[in-house]
Short mmCIF file of the C-alpha atoms (twelve columns), coordinates in Angstrom:
data_MODEL
# 
_entry.id   MODEL 
# 
loop_
_atom_site.group_PDB 
_atom_site.id 
_atom_site.type_symbol 
_atom_site.label_atom_id 
_atom_site.label_alt_id 
_atom_site.label_comp_id 
_atom_site.label_asym_id 
_atom_site.label_seq_id 
_atom_site.Cartn_x 
_atom_site.Cartn_y 
_atom_site.Cartn_z 
_atom_site.pdbx_PDB_model_num 
ATOM 1   C CA . MET A 1   93.550  96.770  181.022 1 
ATOM 2   C CA . PRO A 2   94.621  100.131 181.978 1 
ATOM 3   C CA . ALA A 3   95.984  101.189 185.313 1 
ATOM 4   C CA . ARG A 4   93.166  102.139 187.922 1 
ATOM 5   C CA . GLN A 5   93.671  106.024 188.379 1 
ATOM 6   C CA . ARG A 6   95.036  107.011 191.589 1 
ATOM 7   C CA . HIS A 7   93.009  109.332 193.845 1 
ATOM 8   C CA . ALA A 8   94.864  111.927 196.074 1 
ATOM 9   C CA . LEU A 9   92.843  114.295 198.567 1 
ATOM 10  C CA . VAL A 10  95.044  117.737 198.579 1 
ATOM 11  C CA . THR A 11  93.832  120.337 201.428 1 
ATOM 12  C CA . GLY A 12  94.787  124.404 200.880 1 
ATOM 13  C CA . ALA A 13  93.778  123.211 196.990 1 
ATOM 14  C CA . SER A 14  92.432  126.470 196.328 1 
ATOM 15  C CA . SER A 15  95.782  129.019 196.421 1 
ATOM 16  C CA . GLY A 16  99.385  128.671 197.022 1 
ATOM 17  C CA . ILE A 17  101.186 125.503 197.524 1 
ATOM 18  C CA . GLY A 18  98.179  123.360 197.556 1 
ATOM 19  C CA . ALA A 19  96.888  124.591 193.933 1 
ATOM 20  C CA . ALA A 20  100.321 123.871 192.523 1 
ATOM 21  C CA . ILE A 21  100.317 120.433 194.112 1 
ATOM 22  C CA . ALA A 22  96.346  119.302 192.826 1 
ATOM 23  C CA . GLN A 23  97.929  121.028 189.632 1 
ATOM 24  C CA . ARG A 24  100.820 118.825 189.217 1 
ATOM 25  C CA . LEU A 25  99.126  115.651 190.493 1 
ATOM 26  C CA . LEU A 26  96.286  115.889 187.589 1 
ATOM 27  C CA . ALA A 27  99.263  116.612 185.329 1 
ATOM 28  C CA . GLU A 28  100.779 113.310 186.420 1 
ATOM 29  C CA . GLY A 29  97.161  111.614 185.611 1 
ATOM 30  C CA . TRP A 30  96.078  111.566 189.590 1 
ATOM 31  C CA . ARG A 31  92.388  112.477 190.441 1 
ATOM 32  C CA . VAL A 32  92.159  114.945 193.059 1 
ATOM 33  C CA . THR A 33  89.850  115.990 195.268 1 
ATOM 34  C CA . GLY A 34  90.659  119.687 196.814 1 
ATOM 35  C CA . LEU A 35  89.380  120.698 200.149 1 
ATOM 36  C CA . SER A 36  89.671  124.638 200.829 1 
ATOM 37  C CA . ARG A 37  87.812  127.440 202.200 1 
ATOM 38  C CA . ARG A 38  87.267  129.110 198.653 1 
ATOM 39  C CA . PRO A 39  86.939  127.609 195.169 1 
ATOM 40  C CA . ALA A 40  89.625  126.049 194.021 1 
ATOM 41  C CA . GLY A 41  89.022  127.372 190.351 1 
ATOM 42  C CA . ILE A 42  90.426  124.240 188.765 1 
ATOM 43  C CA . GLY A 43  88.532  123.067 185.563 1 
ATOM 44  C CA . HIS A 44  90.184  119.545 184.945 1 
ATOM 45  C CA . PRO A 45  87.745  117.031 184.870 1 
ATOM 46  C CA . ALA A 46  89.492  114.685 187.166 1 
ATOM 47  C CA . PHE A 47  89.419  117.557 189.932 1 
ATOM 48  C CA . ALA A 48  86.214  117.695 192.703 1 
ATOM 49  C CA . GLY A 49  86.422  120.221 195.028 1 
ATOM 50  C CA . ARG A 50  84.766  120.775 198.418 1 
ATOM 51  C CA . ALA A 51  84.320  123.838 200.566 1 
ATOM 52  C CA . CYS A 52  85.584  123.160 204.151 1 
ATOM 53  C CA . ASP A 53  87.051  125.289 206.869 1 
ATOM 54  C CA . LEU A 54  89.468  122.850 208.127 1 
ATOM 55  C CA . SER A 55  90.198  124.302 211.515 1 
ATOM 56  C CA . ALA A 56  86.559  123.511 212.197 1 
ATOM 57  C CA . PRO A 57  86.392  119.721 213.717 1 
ATOM 58  C CA . SER A 58  82.599  119.532 212.128 1 
ATOM 59  C CA . GLU A 59  83.254  120.718 209.145 1 
ATOM 60  C CA . ARG A 60  85.858  118.413 209.108 1 
ATOM 61  C CA . GLN A 61  83.932  115.589 209.608 1 
ATOM 62  C CA . ARG A 62  81.481  117.003 206.936 1 
ATOM 63  C CA . ALA A 63  84.071  116.921 204.301 1 
ATOM 64  C CA . LEU A 64  85.171  113.674 204.533 1 
ATOM 65  C CA . ALA A 65  81.572  112.187 204.099 1 
ATOM 66  C CA . GLY A 66  81.214  109.697 201.373 1 
ATOM 67  C CA . LEU A 67  85.058  110.696 199.990 1 
ATOM 68  C CA . GLY A 68  85.706  106.836 199.435 1 
ATOM 69  C CA . PRO A 69  88.980  104.840 199.317 1 
ATOM 70  C CA . MET A 70  92.107  107.360 199.146 1 
ATOM 71  C CA . ASP A 71  95.709  106.623 197.722 1 
ATOM 72  C CA . ALA A 72  97.017  109.803 199.045 1 
ATOM 73  C CA . LEU A 73  96.930  112.163 202.010 1 
ATOM 74  C CA . VAL A 74  98.729  115.713 201.089 1 
ATOM 75  C CA . HIS A 75  97.729  118.531 204.093 1 
ATOM 76  C CA . ALA A 76  99.089  121.669 202.494 1 
ATOM 77  C CA . ALA A 77  96.434  123.864 204.106 1 
ATOM 78  C CA . GLY A 78  98.143  126.482 206.678 1 
ATOM 79  C CA . LEU A 79  98.278  129.749 208.270 1 
ATOM 80  C CA . LEU A 80  100.874 131.888 209.711 1 
ATOM 81  C CA . ARG A 81  99.809  134.244 212.941 1 
ATOM 82  C CA . GLY A 82  103.049 135.519 214.672 1 
ATOM 83  C CA . GLY A 83  103.995 137.368 218.416 1 
ATOM 84  C CA . MET A 84  106.756 137.578 220.853 1 
ATOM 85  C CA . LEU A 85  106.838 135.996 224.133 1 
ATOM 86  C CA . GLY A 86  104.786 138.085 226.553 1 
ATOM 87  C CA . GLN A 87  102.037 139.082 223.416 1 
ATOM 88  C CA . LEU A 88  101.406 135.764 222.359 1 
ATOM 89  C CA . ASP A 89  97.342  135.428 221.492 1 
ATOM 90  C CA . PRO A 90  95.728  131.781 222.932 1 
ATOM 91  C CA . GLU A 91  93.291  132.279 219.819 1 
ATOM 92  C CA . ALA A 92  95.815  132.296 216.841 1 
ATOM 93  C CA . ARG A 93  97.377  129.385 218.695 1 
ATOM 94  C CA . ALA A 94  93.939  127.421 219.018 1 
ATOM 95  C CA . ALA A 95  93.470  128.346 214.966 1 
ATOM 96  C CA . MET A 96  97.130  127.265 213.985 1 
ATOM 97  C CA . TRP A 97  97.073  123.948 215.832 1 
ATOM 98  C CA . GLN A 98  93.363  123.298 214.923 1 
ATOM 99  C CA . LEU A 99  94.529  123.491 210.998 1 
ATOM 100 C CA . HIS A 100 97.950  122.251 211.131 1 
ATOM 101 C CA . VAL A 101 97.878  119.580 213.629 1 
ATOM 102 C CA . ALA A 102 94.630  118.304 214.533 1 
ATOM 103 C CA . ALA A 103 93.041  118.577 210.780 1 
ATOM 104 C CA . ALA A 104 96.051  116.402 209.622 1 
ATOM 105 C CA . GLU A 105 95.498  113.817 212.567 1 
ATOM 106 C CA . ASP A 106 91.624  113.885 211.835 1 
ATOM 107 C CA . LEU A 107 91.883  113.588 208.151 1 
ATOM 108 C CA . ALA A 108 94.727  110.706 208.429 1 
ATOM 109 C CA . ASN A 109 92.478  108.727 211.113 1 
ATOM 110 C CA . ALA A 110 89.723  108.492 208.756 1 
ATOM 111 C CA . LEU A 111 91.899  107.853 205.537 1 
ATOM 112 C CA . VAL A 112 94.472  105.545 206.464 1 
ATOM 113 C CA . PRO A 113 92.367  102.382 207.470 1 
ATOM 114 C CA . GLY A 114 91.242  102.324 203.953 1 
ATOM 115 C CA . MET A 115 94.476  102.894 202.205 1 
ATOM 116 C CA . GLY A 116 95.983  99.706  200.336 1 
ATOM 117 C CA . GLU A 117 99.438  99.135  200.265 1 
ATOM 118 C CA . GLY A 118 101.424 101.932 198.158 1 
ATOM 119 C CA . GLY A 119 99.481  104.469 199.994 1 
ATOM 120 C CA . ARG A 120 101.009 107.855 200.885 1 
ATOM 121 C CA . ILE A 121 100.670 110.553 203.611 1 
ATOM 122 C CA . VAL A 122 102.553 113.737 202.670 1 
ATOM 123 C CA . LEU A 123 102.188 116.788 205.391 1 
ATOM 124 C CA . LEU A 124 103.056 120.540 204.589 1 
ATOM 125 C CA . GLY A 125 105.417 121.571 207.545 1 
ATOM 126 C CA . SER A 126 108.367 124.426 207.446 1 
ATOM 127 C CA . ARG A 127 111.535 125.245 207.939 1 
ATOM 128 C CA . THR A 128 110.609 127.286 211.008 1 
ATOM 129 C CA . ALA A 129 109.888 124.392 212.770 1 
ATOM 130 C CA . ASN A 130 113.539 124.424 213.658 1 
ATOM 131 C CA . GLY A 131 112.630 127.731 215.644 1 
ATOM 132 C CA . ALA A 132 112.635 131.508 214.840 1 
ATOM 133 C CA . ALA A 133 112.136 134.803 216.499 1 
ATOM 134 C CA . GLY A 134 108.324 135.954 217.013 1 
ATOM 135 C CA . ARG A 135 106.794 132.091 215.447 1 
ATOM 136 C CA . SER A 136 106.824 130.473 218.439 1 
ATOM 137 C CA . GLN A 137 103.332 129.072 218.245 1 
ATOM 138 C CA . TYR A 138 103.195 128.187 214.387 1 
ATOM 139 C CA . ALA A 139 106.533 126.537 215.017 1 
ATOM 140 C CA . ALA A 140 105.282 124.495 217.374 1 
ATOM 141 C CA . THR A 141 102.571 123.238 215.605 1 
ATOM 142 C CA . LYS A 142 105.082 122.677 212.353 1 
ATOM 143 C CA . ALA A 143 107.198 120.682 214.828 1 
ATOM 144 C CA . ALA A 144 104.212 118.532 216.499 1 
ATOM 145 C CA . LEU A 145 103.701 117.335 212.247 1 
ATOM 146 C CA . VAL A 146 107.038 115.815 212.140 1 
ATOM 147 C CA . GLY A 147 106.459 113.808 215.516 1 
ATOM 148 C CA . MET A 148 103.178 112.511 214.318 1 
ATOM 149 C CA . VAL A 149 104.626 111.695 210.991 1 
ATOM 150 C CA . ARG A 150 107.525 109.753 212.295 1 
ATOM 151 C CA . SER A 151 104.983 108.082 214.465 1 
ATOM 152 C CA . TRP A 152 102.966 107.064 211.542 1 
ATOM 153 C CA . ALA A 153 105.709 106.022 209.558 1 
ATOM 154 C CA . ILE A 154 106.574 103.135 211.612 1 
ATOM 155 C CA . GLU A 155 103.269 102.184 212.622 1 
ATOM 156 C CA . LEU A 156 102.248 102.012 208.823 1 
ATOM 157 C CA . ALA A 157 105.398 100.536 207.422 1 
ATOM 158 C CA . PRO A 158 104.349 96.969  207.280 1 
ATOM 159 C CA . ARG A 159 101.602 97.852  205.113 1 
ATOM 160 C CA . GLY A 160 103.670 99.796  202.419 1 
ATOM 161 C CA . ILE A 161 102.290 102.938 203.100 1 
ATOM 162 C CA . THR A 162 104.659 105.976 203.508 1 
ATOM 163 C CA . ALA A 163 104.428 109.426 205.661 1 
ATOM 164 C CA . ASN A 164 106.731 112.122 205.323 1 
ATOM 165 C CA . VAL A 165 106.967 115.666 205.703 1 
ATOM 166 C CA . VAL A 166 107.721 118.579 203.259 1 
ATOM 167 C CA . ALA A 167 108.809 121.366 204.761 1 
ATOM 168 C CA . PRO A 168 109.678 124.563 202.636 1 
ATOM 169 C CA . ALA A 169 111.262 128.417 203.345 1 
ATOM 170 C CA . ALA A 170 109.494 131.622 202.651 1 
ATOM 171 C CA . THR A 171 107.853 130.373 199.505 1 
ATOM 172 C CA . ALA A 172 105.827 132.748 196.832 1 
ATOM 173 C CA . THR A 173 102.394 132.327 198.262 1 
ATOM 174 C CA . PRO A 174 99.375  134.285 199.207 1 
ATOM 175 C CA . MET A 175 100.136 133.781 203.119 1 
ATOM 176 C CA . LEU A 176 103.387 136.306 202.369 1 
ATOM 177 C CA . GLN A 177 101.035 138.894 201.509 1 
ATOM 178 C CA . ASP A 178 98.603  138.221 204.535 1 
ATOM 179 C CA . PRO A 179 98.034  141.536 206.228 1 
ATOM 180 C CA . SER A 180 98.060  139.863 209.626 1 
ATOM 181 C CA . ARG A 181 101.509 138.897 209.431 1 
ATOM 182 C CA . ALA A 182 102.795 142.824 207.965 1 
ATOM 183 C CA . ASP A 183 105.130 142.696 210.921 1 
ATOM 184 C CA . ILE A 184 106.779 139.403 210.048 1 
ATOM 185 C CA . ALA A 185 110.087 140.081 207.718 1 
ATOM 186 C CA . VAL A 186 110.025 137.691 204.868 1 
ATOM 187 C CA . LYS A 187 113.876 136.308 204.929 1 
ATOM 188 C CA . THR A 188 115.008 135.786 201.348 1 
ATOM 189 C CA . PRO A 189 116.814 132.690 200.962 1 
ATOM 190 C CA . PRO A 190 120.586 132.521 199.865 1 
ATOM 191 C CA . ILE A 191 119.435 131.462 196.503 1 
ATOM 192 C CA . GLY A 192 118.328 135.078 196.111 1 
ATOM 193 C CA . ARG A 193 114.410 134.582 195.698 1 
ATOM 194 C CA . LEU A 194 111.800 132.736 197.340 1 
ATOM 195 C CA . ILE A 195 111.177 129.238 196.849 1 
ATOM 196 C CA . GLN A 196 108.610 128.596 194.180 1 
ATOM 197 C CA . PRO A 197 105.119 126.603 194.705 1 
ATOM 198 C CA . GLU A 198 105.825 124.384 191.955 1 
ATOM 199 C CA . GLU A 199 109.386 123.509 193.234 1 
ATOM 200 C CA . VAL A 200 107.534 122.233 196.167 1 
ATOM 201 C CA . ALA A 201 104.748 120.312 194.506 1 
ATOM 202 C CA . ALA A 202 107.285 118.413 192.383 1 
ATOM 203 C CA . ALA A 203 108.720 117.270 195.454 1 
ATOM 204 C CA . VAL A 204 105.875 116.235 196.665 1 
ATOM 205 C CA . ALA A 205 104.759 114.523 193.397 1 
ATOM 206 C CA . PHE A 206 107.935 112.011 194.140 1 
ATOM 207 C CA . LEU A 207 106.811 111.116 197.546 1 
ATOM 208 C CA . LEU A 208 103.528 110.081 196.227 1 
ATOM 209 C CA . SER A 209 105.195 108.277 193.474 1 
ATOM 210 C CA . ARG A 210 105.639 104.487 193.341 1 
ATOM 211 C CA . GLU A 211 109.449 105.079 192.994 1 
ATOM 212 C CA . ALA A 212 109.753 106.784 196.615 1 
ATOM 213 C CA . GLY A 213 108.402 103.586 198.471 1 
ATOM 214 C CA . ALA A 214 111.484 103.606 200.719 1 
ATOM 215 C CA . ILE A 215 111.568 106.970 201.857 1 
ATOM 216 C CA . THR A 216 108.910 107.316 204.763 1 
ATOM 217 C CA . GLY A 217 109.347 109.163 208.188 1 
ATOM 218 C CA . GLN A 218 111.769 111.788 206.876 1 
ATOM 219 C CA . VAL A 219 111.558 115.643 206.488 1 
ATOM 220 C CA . LEU A 220 112.199 117.026 203.211 1 
ATOM 221 C CA . THR A 221 113.530 120.660 203.637 1 
ATOM 222 C CA . ILE A 222 113.242 122.805 200.666 1 
ATOM 223 C CA . CYS A 223 115.116 126.317 201.836 1 
ATOM 224 C CA . GLY A 224 117.133 127.579 198.971 1 
ATOM 225 C CA . GLY A 225 119.967 127.396 201.282 1 
ATOM 226 C CA . SER A 226 118.455 128.810 204.073 1 
ATOM 227 C CA . SER A 227 119.698 125.902 206.455 1 
ATOM 228 C CA . LEU A 228 123.367 126.236 205.519 1 
# 
């Protein structure tokens, strides 16, 4: 009897890292449901897209309706807004917290009870979680993901479910071209180029694999030497 096709929920699947993750998992034989504000444009027969603005709690609940059991949750949707202390925008703080932290919490809270042994959670963090001038609000939300994942990891270890964070440095995604972040300089890693979305997707795919079952509560930083 053939093995059951594993099913992953991937957020931010319409572009950048989320799209690369969805494509990588599909290539590895997963069934993927993608959540994104815009159509993902993925024509694979094992892919199903759902339109959803994850920054809105009501839309998160609507998107979760009828999904059924999941083997993996990958939260890759992201938003970057900057600002120096004294000029911080409460609306930017709220938007990033809802998208990065509250959405991850709501999705995991709804999906994990139905996960069996071998279930996986991967949240997309950022090297910026360690702190960066002009990015304190963004850094705070990404740092919060680490605290959540480490807490979930110890809760879920007896069930054989892992939870980890993948934290890239500057990655070649449409978010870098967002006009709202025009005043935020992109720092090229020491390897001399930006991280590629496919490189992040490969790391996520490994953490979702059965071979990664002993890795949990960890932060995998993909920085091209930026942390050295």
